[in-house]
Structure formats: C-alpha cells, structure tokens
N, C-alpha and C positions, 0 to 999 in steps of 0.2 A: 634677327630674333635676339632679344636681350635677356630673356629668362633662361636659366639653365638648371638642370638637375644632374646629379653625378651618378653614373652607372656603377655597378659593382666593381669593375676593374679600374675605376678612377676616371673614366672618360666622361667629359662634360657633354651633355645632350641638350641642345637648344630647342626651345618650344614656345608656342603661343597658345593661349586658351581663349576661346570665344564663347561667351555665355557663362551662366552660373548653375545650370541644372546638373543632372547625373552625368558623370564623365563618359565621354566617348573618345577613344584615341584613334586617330586616323593615320594609317600606315601607307605611305607612298610606295610606288613601284620603281622600276629602274629609271635612272636619269631624272628622278623627281627630288625636289626639296620640300620642306614644309610649306613653302609658299604656293606650291602647285595645288595643294588641297585647301588653301585658305578660302576660296569661294564656297566650297562645300561646307567648311566649318562655319562660315558666316550664315549659310542657309539653315544650319542646324541650331544656331545659337539661341533661338527664341525658346527652345525646349531643353537643350542640353549644354553641358560644358564641353564643347568640342575642342580637342587638343590636336594641333598639328605639330610636327617636329621634324628637324633635320636628322635623318638617319646618319649613323656614324660615318665619317669620311665625307660628309656633304655640308655645304653651307657653313653655319656657325658652330656645328658640333665638332668634337674632336675625333680622334681615331687612335687606337692602341693595337699594336701588333702583339701576337699573331691574331688574325681574324678567325672567328668561328661563328656559326649561326647562333650558338648559345649566347654569345656576347650581345647580339641584337635582341634576343629574347630578354636578356637582363636589362637592356635599355628600356624596353616596354615595361618591364617590372618596375623600374625606377620611376617612370612616368605615372604608372598606376598608384604607386606608393605615395607619390607627391600630391595626389588628389584624393586621398581618403581610403585607399586600399582596395577598391574594386572599380571595374570599368567595363564598358562594352568596347569591342574592337571592330573597326572597319578597315579592310585592306583592298587595294586595287592592284590588279595584275600580279606581279611577283610579290608585291606587298601583301596580297591576300595569302600567299603561301606562308609568309612570315607570321601573319596574324593567326593562321590556323596552327602553325607549329607552336607559337607562344601559348595558345589555348590548350593544345595537347600536352604541353609541358607542365600544366597545372597552375598557371597563373590565375589569380582571382578575376576571371572574366565572366560577365553575366550572359552575354550573347556575342556572336561574331558574325559579321556580314562580309562577304567578299564579292568583288566584281571582276569577272572574266580572268580568273587565275589560269594562266595559259599552260595547263598540264597537257601532256600528250595522252591521247586515248587509243593510239594504234602504234604498231611497231615502226612504221615509217617515220612518224613524227618523233618517236623516241630516239631513233637513229640520228635524225637531224639534230636533235638536242645534244647528243653525244659529240657529234662533229663540231657543233658550235662551241661546246665546252673546251674541246681540244684546241681549236683555233684561237679562242679568246685567251686561254692560258698562255699560248705562244706569244700573242701580240702584247699582252700586258707584261709578260716577262721581258720583252724587248723595249718596254716603255713606249710602244707605238699607240699612244692614246687615241689619236684621231682615227687610226685604222680600226681600233677596238670599237669606237663609237659607230663607225660606219658598218662594221660587222653586225652590231646589234640592230641598227636601223634596217639593215637588209633582212635580218631574221624576222623582224616584225612587219615586213612587207612594204617598207618605204621605197617608192620608185627611185631609180638611180638619179634622175634629173632633180628630184627633190632633195636627195642627199647632197648633191653638188651645190644646190642653192643654200642649204643649211651650213655647209662648210664655209661659205663665203659670208655668212651672216654674223651679226654682232653676238649672237648666242653661242657660237661655236667654242670660244675659249672657255666659257663656263662649263660646257659639256665635256670638253677635254679634261677640265680640272677634276671632275668627279668620275671620269672613266674607270679608275680602279675599282669603284664600287659596283661596276657591272659584275665583277666576280662575286660580290656579296649576294647580289640578287640571284645569280646563277646557283650559288650554294644553297640559298633558301629553297630553290626549286628541286633540290635533290637530284635524282636521275631523270627528272622531267616527267615521270609518270605520276598519275594520281596516287597519292600516298595512303592507300586504303588502311593500312595498319595504324598509322598515326591518326587518321580521321576517326577511326573507331574509338580512339581515346578522347575525342571531343564530345563530351556528354551534355554540353549546354546547347541551346538552340543555334542552328547555323542557317543563314540565308545566303544562298548562292545565286548571283544575279548575272544576267547577260543581256546585251542589246539585241533586239531581233533583226537589226541590220548588220550585225557582225557576222563573220564567217561561221558556217555551221560547226566547224571543229571547236570554236570557242564556246558555242552554246552546248555542244556535247560534253566538253570538259566541265562546264558549270553544272550541268545536270548530274554528271557522275560524282562531283563533289557532294552535291546534296544527297544523292543516293547512298554514298559511303558514310555519311555522318549519321549517328544514331537518331538525332533529332534535327534532320535537315529538310529544307524546303528550297524550291527552285522558282525563280521568277524571271520573266523577260520584260524589258522596257521597250515600248513601241518606238521605232524610229531611231534607236540609239546604237552607236558603235562603241569601239573601245575608248574613244574620246567622249565619254559620257557627260551630258549636260548636268551640272550640279543642281539646277533648279528642278530637273526631272527626277534625279536620284534622291534628293534630300527628303521628300515626303515619304518615299518608300522606306528609307532607313528610319525615319522618325516613327513611322507606324510599327516597324519591327522592334526597335529599341524601346518603344513605349508600352509594349505589351507586358502585362503582369501575370505571372503564374500561369 
C-alpha cells in the first residue's frame, strides 16, 4: 500500500481505495492485513469507495506505543476524515468489535455491518476467553511469537495437523511478524462478552451477519449483537462459514449500505 494517512498520535496508516462512491471502510480481524479484504473491496467498488487498510502494527502501517483501543478508533477516524468526513463501516471477526466500538465512540458513521464478531454468549466461553488472554499475554511478553500465533489458531478451532502445516509454510514468517497485534484484537474484544452497554450507544443501523454453516455459538453471538443494538438486524448467509465468500457477502453489504433513510 503506497497511500497513507496520519492518525492522531502520528502513526502512518496505509490504505487503498477501490471505487469512487460513498465511503465504506473495511476493518480486518486478527492476523489480517488490508490485502485480506481487497477481494471484498473490489466486489463493492462499482457502487462504493471501499477502503481497505493495514491496521497499526501490520503491513505498511506504523505503530506507536503504548497501544490502546482508542488509538485504533483514531486510525479509523483519520481514514474517514481523509474521504470526506463520513463513512459506513464493515468489520469481520474481531474487526467487527473494533468497528462497533468506533461507532459507539461517536465517529461520523452512517451504518455499520459486522460478520461473526466472536463474542461469548455463555460463562464457559467467557472463561475460555479469559484463559486465552492470560496465556497470550505471557507468550507475547516472552516474545514467543510463533507460539502466540499457534495459541490463536487453536482458539479459533484450527486442527493441530493444519497448524503444523502452516508453521512450515512460506506464510509463517509474515504471521509471526504481526503476532504482537493479536493483543490488539484481544483488547478490542474487551472481556469477550457481548458489550451491551456500548452497543446501546450505537444509534445508527447495525447489520450483524453470520454464515449458516458456522458453529451455532457464532450465530448466537451475531444474533445477540443485533438484538443489543437499538437499530439492529440479523442475517445469515446460506452455506457460508467464518471464511466468507466476498462474492456472496458483497451484495448483502451493498443492499444494506445503499438504503436511504
């Protein structure tokens, strides 16, 4: 990415824009860069100006200590400001939590759509998230980046044999390079539970989406997000999992973002 905007704390945030219509900022999840969402941006570019970006600490963006979720909200604010002062947001997985927090913080957001934000809906899942937080903090504190990536992959249900294969792949060094940002995504998730109080502050339309082939707990989390938002709606995509097909997702987002009043 060769285009950059400067966030409030001076951090350069790299981005690409696809199309010239109303701005939609796409917020990636854990272990994602802006390139991850490029196919979705391209699918939206006939109707929208879809902006992908490298979240701080990833790709061509910078990073500035100390980290706080508020800094990532400011990064989104800088992108919105660079393209006319208002935007719709889309966030996938933990990027959805960040998109919702940015909207709750009062940024000039028209609508926000999220896909399978992995909030816990029961105490067992919340306990598991707390244990993950403790172990992730320990591993990153020891600079054991590979082990931190493996911990995350285990959390999201990647089979051990697949993790072993990825460790030996050409992609692994890049994954280790952005491993510290796993803590950023974890911070965006808060305590892991659905943030009812913050969602109550999101007064713009919210679309919470899940794939009907994803685990039931993900669909339950997506439903709960929609129910907690004052103007929320829930939708499932037939045959889709957490690795959602951009060509299936894009028309749904286009319809939602294209609605007026």
